[in-house]
C-alpha positions in Angstrom: 0.0 0.0 0.0 1.3 3.4 -0.9 2.2 5.8 2.0 1.2 9.4 2.3 4.2 11.6 1.6 4.6 15.4 1.9 6.8 17.9 0.1 7.2 21.6 0.7 8.5 24.6 -1.2 8.7 28.3 -0.3 8.8 31.0 -2.9 9.5 34.7 -2.2 8.6 36.9 -5.2 10.5 40.0 -3.8 13.8 38.0 -3.7 13.5 35.4 -6.5 11.4 37.4 -9.0 7.8 37.5 -10.1 8.0 38.4 -13.8 5.4 37.2 -16.2 6.6 33.6 -16.7 6.4 30.0 -15.5 8.4 29.6 -12.3 9.7 26.1 -11.6 9.8 25.3 -7.9 12.4 22.8 -6.6 9.8 20.1 -5.8 8.5 17.2 -7.8 6.7 13.9 -7.3 7.1 10.7 -9.3 4.9 9.8 -12.3 1.9 7.8 -11.2 1.7 9.4 -7.8 -1.8 10.4 -6.5 -1.9 14.0 -5.5 -4.1 14.1 -2.4 -4.0 17.8 -1.4 -2.1 20.9 -2.2 -2.0 23.7 0.4 -0.8 27.2 0.1 0.2 29.4 3.0 0.4 33.2 2.5 3.5 34.3 4.5 3.5 37.8 3.0 0.8 39.3 0.8 1.5 39.5 -2.9 1.7 42.9 -4.6 1.5 43.5 -8.3 2.1 46.2 -10.9 -1.3 45.4 -12.4 -3.9 42.7 -12.4 -1.6 39.7 -12.1 -2.9 36.1 -12.1 -1.3 33.0 -10.6 -1.8 29.4 -11.8 -0.2 26.3 -10.2 0.5 22.9 -11.8 2.3 19.7 -10.6 3.2 16.7 -12.7 0.5 17.2 -15.3 -2.1 18.0 -12.7 -3.7 21.5 -12.9 -3.7 22.4 -9.2 -5.1 25.9 -9.5 -6.3 27.6 -12.8 -5.2 31.2 -13.4 -6.7 33.2 -10.6 -6.3 36.9 -9.5 -3.3 37.2 -7.2 -5.5 39.0 -4.6 -8.2 36.3 -4.6 -9.0 34.7 -1.2 -7.2 31.5 -2.5 -3.9 33.3 -2.1 -4.4 35.5 1.0 -4.5 32.9 3.8 -3.8 29.2 4.4 -6.0 27.4 1.9 -6.4 24.1 0.2 -5.8 24.8 -3.5 -6.5 21.2 -4.6 -8.1 18.1 -3.2 -9.3 16.0 -6.1 -7.0 13.0 -6.1 -5.6 13.0 -9.6 -2.7 10.8 -10.8 0.4 12.6 -12.1 1.3 11.9 -15.7 4.8 13.3 -15.6 7.5 13.7 -12.9 7.9 17.4 -13.6 8.4 19.9 -10.9 5.7 22.2 -9.5 5.2 25.3 -11.6 3.7 28.7 -10.6 2.7 30.7 -13.7 2.4 34.4 -13.4 0.4 36.2 -16.2 -1.0 39.6 -17.1 1.3 41.6 -14.8 4.4 40.9 -12.7 4.3 40.2 -9.0 6.6 42.6 -7.1 6.4 41.1 -3.6 4.8 38.2 -1.7 5.9 35.0 -0.2 4.1 31.6 -0.3 4.7 28.2 1.2 3.3 25.3 -0.9 2.7 21.9 0.7 1.8 18.8 -1.4 0.4 15.6 0.1 0.6 12.6 -2.2 0.5 8.8 -2.3 3.4 7.3 -4.2 
């Protein structure tokens, strides 16, 4: 029986950048893992030079579709995903910034998965 595992990554837009792009976080889970839940913890509120959106993906699983950076999903501790999808690739987690850059903000991402 597969065991529940957890990975975590922290990203600080004011230090590491928040340009319009796909940002690869240094966490990945193996192909065929079952993503149980993905949490996000807002450590520092994000700021933007415009109407920025954030999308999150992991291993072929769309964790969170493009959503306004100041949406409630990104302003506290929230579950972004809890549908139980199977990963199709072993790619790392990506955070995609669109529309406008993020100039500040710090998030912790926690992934629970069976693998």
